[in-house]
C-alpha positions as CSV (number, residue, x, y, z in Angstrom):
1,X,36.9,12.4,17.9
2,X,33.7,11.0,19.8
3,X,31.2,13.8,18.1
4,X,32.7,12.4,14.6
5,X,32.1,8.8,15.5
6,X,28.4,9.6,16.4
7,X,27.7,11.7,13.4
8,X,29.1,8.8,11.1
9,X,27.3,6.6,12.8
10,X,23.9,8.5,12.9
11,X,24.3,8.7,8.9
12,X,25.0,5.2,8.5
13,X,21.7,4.3,10.1
14,X,19.9,6.7,8.2
15,X,20.9,5.2,5.1
16,X,20.9,2.0,6.0
17,X,17.2,1.8,7.3
18,X,14.7,2.0,4.1
19,X,11.7,4.3,4.5
20,X,8.6,2.3,5.6
21,X,5.8,2.1,3.3
22,X,2.3,1.9,4.3
23,X,0.1,-0.8,3.0
24,X,-3.4,0.3,1.5
25,X,-6.5,-1.4,0.4
26,X,-8.3,-0.1,-2.2
27,X,-11.7,-1.0,-3.3
28,X,-12.3,-0.3,-7.0
29,X,-14.8,-0.2,-9.6
30,X,-13.8,-3.6,-11.3
31,X,-11.0,-6.7,-11.3
32,X,-7.5,-5.4,-10.9
33,X,-5.8,-6.5,-14.2
34,X,-2.3,-5.2,-12.9
35,X,-0.2,-2.3,-14.0
36,X,3.1,-1.9,-15.8
37,X,6.1,-2.7,-13.6
38,X,7.9,0.7,-14.5
39,X,5.3,2.8,-13.6
40,X,4.9,1.0,-10.4
41,X,8.5,1.2,-9.4
42,X,8.4,4.8,-10.7
43,X,5.9,5.6,-8.5
44,X,7.4,3.9,-5.2
45,X,4.4,1.3,-5.3
46,X,4.6,-2.3,-5.0
47,X,1.4,-4.5,-5.7
48,X,0.7,-7.1,-2.7
49,X,-2.5,-8.7,-3.7
50,X,-5.6,-8.3,-5.9
51,X,-9.0,-10.2,-5.1
52,X,-12.8,-9.9,-5.5
53,X,-15.1,-10.5,-2.6
54,X,-18.7,-10.8,-3.7
55,X,-19.0,-7.8,-5.9
56,X,-16.3,-5.6,-4.3
57,X,-12.9,-5.5,-5.8
58,X,-9.5,-4.9,-4.1
59,X,-6.4,-4.1,-4.8
60,X,-3.6,-4.0,-1.9
61,X,-0.3,-1.7,-2.2
62,X,2.7,-0.8,-0.2
63,X,3.1,2.9,-1.0
64,X,4.8,5.6,0.9
65,X,1.6,7.5,1.5
66,X,-2.2,7.9,0.3
67,X,-1.1,10.7,-2.4
68,X,1.0,8.0,-4.1
69,X,-1.9,5.6,-4.0
70,X,-3.7,8.7,-5.7
71,X,-1.2,9.2,-8.2
72,X,-1.1,6.0,-8.9
73,X,-4.9,5.4,-9.6
74,X,-4.7,8.5,-11.6
75,X,-2.1,7.1,-13.9
76,X,-3.9,3.9,-14.3
77,X,-7.1,5.4,-15.3
78,X,-9.0,3.4,-12.6
79,X,-11.8,4.6,-10.3
80,X,-11.2,4.1,-6.5
81,X,-14.3,3.3,-4.3
82,X,-12.8,3.5,-1.0
83,X,-9.3,3.6,0.9
84,X,-8.4,1.6,3.8
85,X,-5.0,1.1,5.4
86,X,-4.4,-2.2,7.4
87,X,-4.2,-2.9,10.8
88,X,-1.8,-5.7,10.3
89,X,0.8,-6.7,7.8
90,X,-1.1,-8.4,5.0
91,X,1.7,-10.6,4.2
92,X,2.5,-11.8,7.6
93,X,2.6,-15.5,8.4
94,X,-0.5,-15.3,10.3
95,X,-2.7,-13.9,8.3
96,X,-2.2,-16.2,5.0
97,X,-4.4,-18.8,7.0
98,X,-7.6,-16.5,7.3
99,X,-9.9,-16.1,4.5
100,X,-10.6,-12.9,2.5
101,X,-13.1,-12.2,4.5
102,X,-11.4,-12.4,8.0
103,X,-8.7,-10.3,6.4
104,X,-11.0,-7.6,5.4
105,X,-11.7,-7.2,9.1
106,X,-8.4,-5.7,9.3
107,X,-9.0,-2.9,6.9
108,X,-9.7,0.7,8.5
109,X,-11.2,3.1,6.2
110,X,-9.6,6.5,5.8
111,X,-10.7,9.8,4.3
112,X,-10.2,9.7,0.6
113,X,-10.5,12.9,-1.7
114,X,-10.0,10.8,-5.1
115,X,-12.7,8.1,-4.2
116,X,-15.6,8.1,-6.3
117,X,-17.8,7.7,-3.8
């Protein structure tokens, strides 16, 4: 009886807790114009923000991992220049008071096989 209760509880917790997405900031070749909502849903990608800082253009995404980001950029036909993970949640209440330049300090470049440079 106890084993059944623990097994049931574990199954409930496993289905109730959604998979964690990671946040990625991708430097791209030109200003981001958005993507088709159905494509983003199918690829499990959520756009958080897009902006330009000087001559650099970025899009910030939630995605299960970098392979999803790579597939997304392949699907929309855009070139990624640099792939970054974020050391802090881009949408966190404390982040909205920072300038874009200050927020860029929270980016951590990671290896990117699909980036053009």
